N, C-alpha and C positions, 0 to 999 in steps of 0.2 A: 585602441586608444579611446579614452573617455574624455569628452569635452565638457568642462564645467561652465554652464551658461549663467551662473549666479553672479550678480554684481554686488560687491561689498561696499557698504557705506563708510563714512569717516570713522565710525567706531568699531569697524570690523564686522558688524552685523550685516545681514543681507539688506540691500536697499529695498525700501517699500515704496511703491508708487504713491504720489501725493493723494490720489483719490482714496486709497486704502488707509492713509493716515488721518484723513479728515474726520473729526469727531462728529457724532450724530447731533442733530439739532438739540439744543438745550443742555448739552453735556459739558461740564467744566473740565478743562484739561490743564494740568500743570505743565508748563513749558520749561524745558531745560535750557541752559545757556547755549547760545549759538556757537558751535565749535569753530566756525570760521571767523568769529569775532574775538578770538583769543588775544590776549595781551602779548605784545612782542617786545623783547628786550634786545637792544643792539649791542654788539661787541664794542669794546673801546675803539678799535680801529674804525669801525663803521661810524661811530659817533664822531670821532675826530674828522673823518672825511666830510661828514655832513656839516659839522660846525665850521670847518675851514672853507666850505664851499667848493671843494675839489670835484668839479663836475667832470663827467667823462668827456672825452674829446671825440666827436663824430668823425673828425678827420683822421684821428689815430685808429679808430675802428675800421674805417674804410681802407687805410693803409695796411692794416693787419689782414683784412679780408682779401685784399689784392695779393699780398705776399703768399697767403695760403693757396689761393687759386693758381698762382704761378709756381708753386712748389718751392719757394725760397724762404718760407717761414721756419725759423729755427727754434725749437723748444729748448729751454734752459732748465734741465731737471734740478740743478742745484738751487736755482732761484725759487722754483716751485716747492722744493723740500723746505727751504728756509722759511717761506711764507706759511706753509702748513705748520711747521714747528712753532712759529710765532703765534699763530692762531690758537694752537693747543695751549701754549703758555698763558695767553690772555684768558682763555676759557677756564683753565685751572685756577688762575689768580682770582677771577671773578667769582668762581664757585667757592673758593676758600674764604673770600670776604663775606659772602652771603651766609656761610655756615658759622662764621665767627660772631 
């Protein structure tokens, strides 16, 4: 079995230590945009939640955590599927609006 010790950077290229990336004294280097500073677009659902101030409930999170630890938490696959389908519909509608 071969173990690959290389670490990939954000662009899929091998990560290079900072010391190896540092330019020599007096050398001008063109900087590329920071990939971590990318622009983010929120879905309509996320935007709606933010605008309505629908904060998460710490009490509800604690309640769910307790139910999971006690083994009484019930997963509702229909609700999950409905949510996924709604997300896909919103994604496709946003994509269609952008291409129009």
